[in-house]
C-alpha positions as CSV (number, residue, x, y, z in Angstrom):
1,M,103.7,100.1,128.7
2,T,104.5,101.5,125.2
3,E,106.9,100.0,122.9
4,E,109.5,102.8,121.7
5,P,109.6,103.1,117.9
6,M,112.8,101.9,116.5
7,V,115.2,104.4,115.6
8,G,118.7,105.1,113.9
9,E,120.6,101.8,113.0
10,S,117.9,99.3,114.4
11,I,115.2,100.4,111.8
12,F,117.6,100.0,108.9
13,R,118.7,96.6,110.4
14,A,114.9,95.5,110.6
15,V,114.1,96.4,107.3
16,E,117.2,94.9,105.7
17,R,116.1,91.6,107.7
18,E,112.7,91.6,106.5
19,V,113.6,92.3,102.9
20,T,116.1,89.6,103.0
21,V,113.2,86.9,104.1
22,L,111.1,88.3,101.5
23,F,113.6,87.8,98.8
24,R,114.5,84.4,100.2
25,R,110.9,83.3,100.0
26,G,110.4,85.0,96.7
27,R,113.4,82.8,95.1
28,A,111.8,79.8,96.6
29,R,108.2,80.6,95.3
30,S,109.7,81.3,91.9
31,A,111.4,78.1,91.8
32,E,108.1,76.5,92.7
33,L,106.1,78.4,90.0
34,S,108.9,77.6,87.5
35,R,108.4,73.9,88.1
36,L,104.5,74.3,87.7
37,V,105.2,75.9,84.5
38,H,107.5,72.7,83.5
39,P,109.1,70.2,85.9
40,Q,112.4,70.7,84.4
41,L,112.8,74.4,84.8
42,E,115.1,76.1,87.0
43,G,114.1,79.0,89.5
44,L,114.8,82.1,87.2
45,A,112.8,80.6,84.5
46,Y,109.3,81.9,86.0
47,S,110.7,85.4,86.5
48,L,111.9,85.2,83.0
49,L,108.4,84.0,81.5
50,A,106.9,86.6,83.3
51,H,109.2,89.3,81.7
52,L,108.6,87.9,78.3
53,S,104.8,88.0,79.0
54,E,104.8,91.5,79.7
55,A,107.5,92.6,77.3
56,G,106.7,90.6,74.3
57,Q,109.5,89.9,71.7
58,V,112.6,91.4,73.0
59,R,116.4,91.0,72.4
60,V,118.3,88.4,74.3
61,T,120.7,91.4,75.5
62,D,117.9,93.3,76.9
63,V,116.6,90.2,78.9
64,G,120.0,90.1,80.5
65,V,120.1,93.7,81.3
66,H,116.6,93.6,82.8
67,F,117.8,90.8,85.2
68,G,121.2,92.0,85.7
69,V,122.8,88.8,84.4
70,G,125.4,88.2,81.8
71,K,125.1,87.1,78.3
72,A,126.1,83.6,79.1
73,T,123.4,83.1,81.9
74,V,120.7,84.5,80.1
75,S,121.4,82.6,76.8
76,R,121.8,79.3,79.0
77,Q,118.4,80.1,80.5
78,I,116.6,80.9,77.0
79,K,118.1,77.8,75.4
80,A,116.7,75.7,78.1
81,L,113.2,77.4,77.7
82,E,113.7,77.0,73.9
83,E,114.4,73.2,74.1
84,L,111.2,72.8,76.2
85,G,109.2,74.4,73.5
86,L,108.5,77.6,75.8
87,V,110.3,80.3,73.9
88,E,111.1,80.7,70.4
89,R,114.1,82.9,69.2
90,E,114.6,84.3,65.9
91,A,116.8,86.9,64.0
92,D,116.2,90.7,64.3
93,P,115.0,91.7,60.7
94,L,116.7,94.9,61.5
95,D,119.8,93.5,62.5
96,G,120.5,89.7,61.8
97,R,123.3,89.5,64.3
98,V,120.7,90.0,67.0
99,S,118.2,87.4,68.5
100,L,114.9,88.1,69.5
101,V,113.0,86.0,71.9
102,S,109.4,85.6,72.9
103,L,106.9,83.0,74.3
104,T,105.5,80.4,72.3
105,E,101.8,79.8,72.5
106,D,102.6,77.0,74.9
107,G,104.9,78.9,76.9
108,A,102.0,81.7,77.2
109,R,99.6,79.3,78.0
110,R,101.7,77.5,80.7
111,Y,103.0,80.9,82.4
112,R,99.3,82.1,82.3
113,R,98.2,79.1,84.4
114,A,101.1,79.5,86.9
115,H,100.4,83.0,87.2
116,E,96.9,82.7,87.9
117,L,97.6,80.3,90.7
118,R,100.2,82.9,92.1
119,I,97.4,85.7,91.9
120,A,95.1,83.4,93.9
121,A,97.7,82.7,96.6
122,F,98.1,86.4,96.9
123,R,94.2,86.9,97.0
124,S,93.9,84.1,99.7
125,M,96.9,85.5,101.8
126,L,95.9,89.1,101.7
127,A,92.1,88.4,101.9
128,G,91.8,89.7,105.4
129,W,93.8,92.9,104.9
130,D,91.8,96.3,105.1
131,P,91.9,97.5,101.3
132,G,93.6,100.8,102.4
133,D,96.4,98.7,103.9
134,L,96.8,96.9,100.7
135,E,96.9,100.1,98.7
136,T,99.4,101.6,101.0
137,F,101.4,98.3,100.8
138,A,101.5,98.3,97.1
139,E,102.4,101.9,97.0
140,L,105.4,101.5,99.4
141,L,106.7,98.4,97.6
142,A,106.6,100.2,94.3
143,R,108.5,103.1,95.7
144,F,110.8,100.5,97.3
145,N,111.4,98.8,94.0
146,E,111.9,102.0,92.2
147,M,114.7,103.0,94.3
148,A,116.4,99.4,94.6
149,A,116.4,99.5,90.7
150,G,118.5,102.6,90.7
151,A,120.7,101.4,93.8
152,G,123.6,100.2,91.6
153,R,125.8,97.1,92.5
154,L,127.1,96.5,95.8
155,E,131.2,96.8,96.0
156,L,133.5,96.6,98.8
157,P,135.5,99.4,99.4
158,P,139.5,98.8,99.3
159,E,141.1,97.5,102.4
C-alpha cells in the first residue's frame, strides 16, 4: 500500500508545523548557546553576537533593522552585552549622534567557542546524511530564508 502524496492545504499545514517546531527548537538552542557564552545572557544574545561576528562594526539602528526589533529592545540587549564586556560601543566618526557597536576581543573569543560547539553538534547530528541530501537541504533552507526575509509582517485583516 502506497501513501498518497500530500496535496493542497495539508502540505502547507505540514510545512507550517515543521517550521514552527524548527523555530521553537532554534530559540531554545539559541538561549542555551547564549548561556554558554555567558551565564547571564538572554536568548537573543547569541544571535546578536553572531550578527556582529559576521558584520563587524555596525550601527545600533542597523542591528535593530536586521532583527526586526525596535530601538529600545536592541539598545537594552546591547547594553547588557556591553556591561558584560562582550561588545563595545563608540560614536560614529562620520556622525557623532550614531552609535557603532562591535565585539570585544573577549566577546569574539566567547562567541567563537560557543559557535564551534554548535557546528560540532550539527556535524554530529547530520553525520549519517548523504552529502547530496545535505547540499539539497542547505539549498532549500537558503531559498526558504530568502523568501521569509521578504515576506513582510503579518497583520490581521479588519473584521
